[in-house]
C-alpha positions, 0 to 999 in steps of 0.5 A, a space after each residue: 462503481 467497480 469501473 470507477 475504482 478500476 480508474 483509480 487503480 490505473 491512476 495510482 499505478 501510473 503515479 507509483 511508476 514515477 521514480 521521483 516519489 518521496 517515501 511519504 507519497 509512496 505510502 499514501 498512494 499505497 494505502 489509497 491503492 489498497 482501499 481501491 483494490 479491496 473494493 474491486 477484489 474484496 475476496 483478497 482482503 486479509 489473506 483471503 486470496 486463494 492460495 494465500 500463504 501457499 503460493 498457489 491456487 486451490 486445486 478445485 479453482 475454476 478460474 484464475 484467482 485475483 492476485 493478492 493486493 501486495 503481489 498485484 501492486 508490486 507487479 504494477 509498480 515494478 517494486 518488491 512485495 516487501 517494499 509495498 508492505 512497508 509503504 502500506 504499514 507506514 501509511 497505516 501507522 502514520 495516517 494524517 501525519 504523512 501530510 505533515 512530514 511530506 517534503 521535510 527532512 523527515 520524509 525518509 523511510 527510516 524517519 517514517 519508521 521511527 515516527 511510526 514507533 513513537 507513542 501517539 500523538 503527543 510525542 509526535 507533536 513535540 518533535 
């Protein structure tokens, strides 16, 4: 099972490296990668990565800890940690609405952020 999620991570990483992704596509891929990453590295979920927030592993660590999802994704995609955090936050806030805006004039970072702040879901439908 871990092998399958490892393949999914590799596939997503390959897609994230492409430079022609729209913000909605990056957000969806980021959310998919996070789910797969947490299956492979459950010890890193919700700030549980060793040294999370402190930038270092505990002194008694006997092996190199898995990096946090954000750090690993930023490294794999060649992007900043903040941009990875923003992509995943957009995907979590918008969910299936990302499919509705993909390829439209709303498929811009600032537009996705505005949509994410709108009350769910009636206000989004009227737009």
